[in-house]
C-alpha positions in Angstrom: -23.1 -7.2 -1.5 -19.8 -5.6 -0.2 -19.5 -2.0 0.0 -16.2 -0.7 -1.4 -15.1 1.7 1.3 -12.0 3.9 0.9 -10.6 3.0 4.3 -11.5 1.6 7.7 -13.4 4.7 8.7 -17.2 5.2 8.4 -16.9 7.0 5.1 -19.5 5.8 2.7 -18.3 5.1 -0.8 -19.9 6.1 -4.0 -19.3 2.5 -5.4 -20.0 -1.0 -4.3 -18.5 -4.3 -5.6 -20.0 -7.5 -6.9 -17.8 -10.6 -6.6 -18.1 -13.5 -8.9 -16.2 -16.9 -8.6 -13.7 -18.1 -6.1 -10.8 -15.9 -5.1 -7.3 -17.2 -6.2 -8.8 -18.8 -9.3 -8.8 -17.6 -13.0 -12.6 -17.2 -12.9 -12.7 -14.7 -10.0 -13.9 -11.2 -10.9 -14.7 -8.0 -9.0 -17.3 -5.9 -10.7 -18.3 -2.3 -9.8 -21.6 -0.5 -9.4 -22.7 2.8 -8.2 -23.9 2.4 -4.7 -26.9 4.8 -5.0 -28.6 3.0 -7.9 -26.6 -0.1 -8.7 -25.7 1.0 -12.2 -22.8 -1.2 -13.4 -19.7 0.8 -14.1 -16.2 0.3 -15.4 -13.4 1.2 -13.0 -11.2 2.0 -15.9 -13.7 4.4 -17.8 -16.7 5.4 -15.6 -15.1 6.3 -12.3 -13.9 9.8 -12.6 -10.2 10.6 -12.3 -10.9 13.6 -10.1 -13.0 13.5 -6.9 -12.4 17.2 -6.6 -10.1 18.7 -9.3 -9.8 22.1 -7.7 -8.4 20.6 -4.5 -6.2 18.1 -6.5 -8.2 15.1 -5.0 -8.1 12.0 -7.2 -10.0 8.7 -7.2 -7.9 5.5 -6.8 -9.1 2.1 -7.5 -7.5 -0.4 -5.0 -6.4 -3.7 -6.7 -4.0 -5.0 -4.2 -4.2 -4.4 -0.4 -0.9 -3.8 1.5 0.9 -7.0 2.8 -0.9 -9.3 0.3 0.6 -11.3 -2.6 -2.2 -12.0 -5.1 -1.6 -9.8 -8.2 -5.0 -8.4 -8.9 -5.6 -5.9 -11.7 -8.2 -4.1 -13.8 -8.8 -6.2 -16.9 -8.2 -4.3 -20.1 -10.0 -6.6 -22.5 -13.2 -7.7 -20.6 -16.4 -5.7 -20.8 -16.7 -3.2 -18.0 -13.0 -4.0 -17.0 -13.7 -6.0 -13.8 -10.7 -6.7 -11.5 -9.2 -10.2 -12.0 -6.0 -12.0 -10.9 -3.1 -11.8 -13.3 -1.7 -15.1 -14.4 1.8 -16.5 -14.7 2.5 -19.8 -16.5 -1.4 -20.1 -17.0 -1.9 -20.0 -13.2 -3.1 -17.2 -10.8 -0.1 -15.0 -10.1 1.3 -14.3 -6.7 4.1 -11.9 -6.1 6.9 -13.5 -3.9 8.2 -12.0 -0.6 11.5 -10.5 -1.4 13.4 -10.0 1.9 12.6 -7.9 3.9 9.2 -7.1 2.2 6.0 -9.0 2.9 4.0 -8.9 -0.4 3.0 -5.4 -1.6 4.2 -2.7 0.8 1.4 -0.1 0.1 -2.1 -0.3 -1.1 -1.6 -0.7 -4.8 -4.1 0.2 -7.6 -4.9 2.5 -10.5 -6.0 6.0 -11.3 -9.1 5.7 -13.4 -9.6 7.5 -16.7 -5.8 7.5 -17.4 -3.9 5.5 -20.0 -0.2 5.0 -20.7 -0.3 5.1 -24.5 1.7 2.2 -26.0 1.9 4.1 -29.3 3.7 7.2 -28.0 7.2 7.6 -26.5 7.5 9.8 -23.4 9.8 12.6 -24.1 11.9 12.1 -20.9 11.9 8.2 -20.7 12.1 7.6 -24.5 9.9 4.6 -24.0 6.3 3.9 -24.9 3.6 3.5 -22.3 2.6 0.1 -20.9 -1.1 0.2 -22.2 -2.5 0.3 -18.7 -4.1 3.0 -16.4 -1.6 4.8 -14.3 -0.4 2.8 -11.2 -0.7 4.3 -7.7 0.9 3.4 -4.4 -1.1 4.6 -1.5 1.0 4.9 1.7 -1.7 5.8 4.4 -1.9 3.6 7.5 -5.2 1.9 6.7 -5.1 -1.5 4.9 -7.6 -1.3 2.1 -9.6 -4.0 0.2 -9.6 -5.1 -3.4 -12.3 -2.9 -5.0 -12.1 0.0 -2.6 -12.2 3.5 -4.2 -10.1 5.9 -2.2 -9.8 9.6 -2.4 -6.1 10.5 -2.6 -3.7 13.3 -3.4 -0.5 12.8 -5.5 2.9 13.3 -3.8 5.4 12.2 -6.4 6.2 9.8 -9.1 8.8 7.1 -10.0 9.7 6.2 -13.6 9.9 2.5 -13.7 11.1 0.9 -17.0 9.4 -2.5 -17.1 10.2 -4.7 -20.1 11.3 -1.7 -22.1 8.0 0.2 -21.4 7.4 3.3 -19.2 5.4 2.2 -16.2 4.9 5.2 -13.9 4.2 4.6 -10.2 2.4 7.5 -8.6 2.9 7.8 -4.9 -0.4 9.0 -3.2 -1.9 9.4 0.2 -5.5 8.9 1.3 -6.9 12.4 2.0 -8.5 11.0 5.3 -5.2 9.7 6.6 -3.8 11.4 9.8 -0.7 12.4 8.0 -2.4 13.7 4.8 -2.1 17.4 5.7 1.6 17.1 6.5 2.4 15.2 3.2 2.4 17.5 0.3 5.4 16.5 -1.8 8.2 13.9 -2.0 10.4 15.8 0.5 7.6 15.5 3.1 7.4 11.6 2.6 11.1 11.3 3.3 10.8 13.6 6.4 7.7 11.8 8.0 8.1 8.3 6.5 11.9 7.9 6.4 13.1 5.0 4.2 9.8 4.5 2.3 10.9 6.0 -0.9 14.1 3.9 -0.9 12.2 0.8 -0.1 9.7 1.4 -2.8 12.4 1.9 -5.4 14.1 -1.3 -4.2 10.8 -3.3 -4.2 9.9 -2.4 -7.8 13.5 -3.2 -8.9 13.6 -6.8 -7.5 10.0 -8.1 -7.2 10.1 -10.1 -10.4 13.5 -11.6 -9.8 12.1 -14.7 -8.0 10.1 -15.6 -11.1 13.4 -15.7 -13.2 13.2 -12.2 -14.6 16.0 -9.6 -14.5 15.7 -6.6 -12.2 13.8 -3.6 -13.5 15.4 -0.3 -14.6 14.4 3.3 -13.9 14.2 6.6 -15.7 16.2 9.4 -14.1 18.5 6.9 -12.5 15.8 6.0 -10.0 15.2 9.6 -8.8 11.8 10.4 -7.5 10.1 13.3 -9.1 7.9 15.7 -7.1 4.2 16.5 -7.1 4.4 18.9 -10.0 6.0 16.4 -12.4 3.5 13.7 -11.1 0.5 16.0 -11.9 2.0 16.6 -15.4 2.2 12.9 -16.1 -1.3 12.4 -14.7 -2.8 15.1 -17.0 -0.9 13.6 -20.0 -2.3 10.1 -19.3 -5.8 11.6 -18.8 -5.6 13.3 -22.2 -4.4 9.9 -23.8 -7.4 8.2 -22.1 -9.9 10.7 -23.6 -8.6 10.0 -27.1 -8.9 6.3 -26.3 -12.4 6.3 -25.0 -13.6 8.5 -27.9 -12.3 6.0 -30.4 -9.5 8.4 -31.5 -6.6 6.2 -30.6 -5.6 2.6 -31.4 -7.2 0.5 -28.7 -5.9 -3.0 -29.5 -7.6 -5.4 -27.1 -8.9 -2.7 -24.7 -12.7 -2.9 -24.0 -14.2 0.6 -24.1 -17.5 -0.5 -22.7 -19.0 2.0 -20.2 -22.4 3.0 -18.9 -21.9 6.7 -18.3 -20.0 8.4 -21.2 -22.5 9.6 -23.7 -21.3 9.9 -27.3 -18.5 7.4 -26.9 -18.3 4.2 -29.0 -18.3 1.9 -26.0 -21.4 3.4 -24.3 -23.9 0.7 -23.1 -27.4 0.9 -21.9 -27.1 0.1 -18.2 -30.5 -1.4 -18.1 -29.3 -4.2 -20.5 -26.1 -4.9 -18.7 -26.4 -8.0 -16.5 -23.7 -8.7 -14.0 -23.2 -12.2 -12.5 -24.8 -12.9 -9.1 -22.9 -11.5 -6.1 -20.9 -14.3 -4.4 -18.8 -14.5 -1.2 -16.9 -17.8 -1.7 -14.0 -19.1 0.2 -10.6 -18.6 -1.5 -9.1 -21.5 -3.4 -6.1 -23.3 -1.8 -2.8 -21.9 -2.7 -0.2 -24.4 -3.9 3.0 -22.4 -3.2 4.3 -21.3 0.1 3.7 -17.6 0.3 5.3 -17.3 3.7 8.8 -18.0 2.2 11.2 -15.1 1.8 13.5 -14.9 -1.2 16.9 -13.4 -0.8 18.1 -11.3 -3.6 21.8 -10.4 -4.3 21.4 -6.7 -5.1 25.0 -6.5 -6.2 24.6 -8.7 -9.2 21.2 -7.5 -10.2 22.6 -5.5 -13.2 23.7 -8.8 -14.7 21.2 -11.3 -13.5 20.0 -11.0 -9.9 20.8 -14.1 -7.9 18.0 -15.7 -5.9 19.5 -17.7 -3.1 18.1 -21.2 -2.4 14.9 -20.6 -0.5 15.3 -24.1 1.1 18.7 -23.3 2.5 17.9 -19.8 3.6 14.3 -20.0 4.7 12.5 -17.9 7.2 8.8 -18.5 7.9 6.8 -15.4 8.5 3.9 -15.4 11.0 2.0 -12.4 10.0 -1.8 -12.3 10.4 
């Protein structure tokens, strides 16, 4: 069984993962357990939002490691919300490489015990939430693994408007990263990691274009908001999650199953929860060429971003 470590250091995680099925197939799942007693847990509901609230240290569940393309995410509608691969046209979904980016450019994941309420319009964006936990982009140097649970600190937030919904992106840093003490707010990110904020905004704007969708839009004209605003959004989404898990909000297809939250309608007896056997299977073959770069005409993205012919303008990447 793999241990879900927050980074490449010797830090011991409180959680371990149990893998079922073959990676890059629709059947692949990553389940979570408490490492100390193997109690199955939901990464959406059971893992606390705060590792240390007084110090502002959050837990982050890593779904997609940096430089990779498979779009893994916490499932909303399955019991205990395992991580699975998203689908596009009924096939496992892979994000294309939009020049000059290789896959996801940070460790990407979610903040547990948060929920972007699809029934409530945000007062600033005037759009409803996207029905998911808050997304987090972790910018430390260590490449994580799917299922890692990192301890992070918020630095700022970007208001993406995706398909007419508010889809916040919280920028975070692993508290054990060498730069963690220097990065405290958005201005620090620009100082020590120049270009990252612009690249992040650009990436989210164009990443769906190769799949035939228009470029995304932003609240606040694409302006990054600082740590104070980020913390306010996190607290609002944490309050929305509390109503959800208590059965006080419309949940739609969201599974509320959990093993640690006494008094909630989804509370399960952990002794009766049976997870699939742990497997470590080779990934399935990938049909598409994920080493191809797609060239996006940023100037025409307001109308319909133009993807230049990848066969005429093709650069093969050799990145291990």
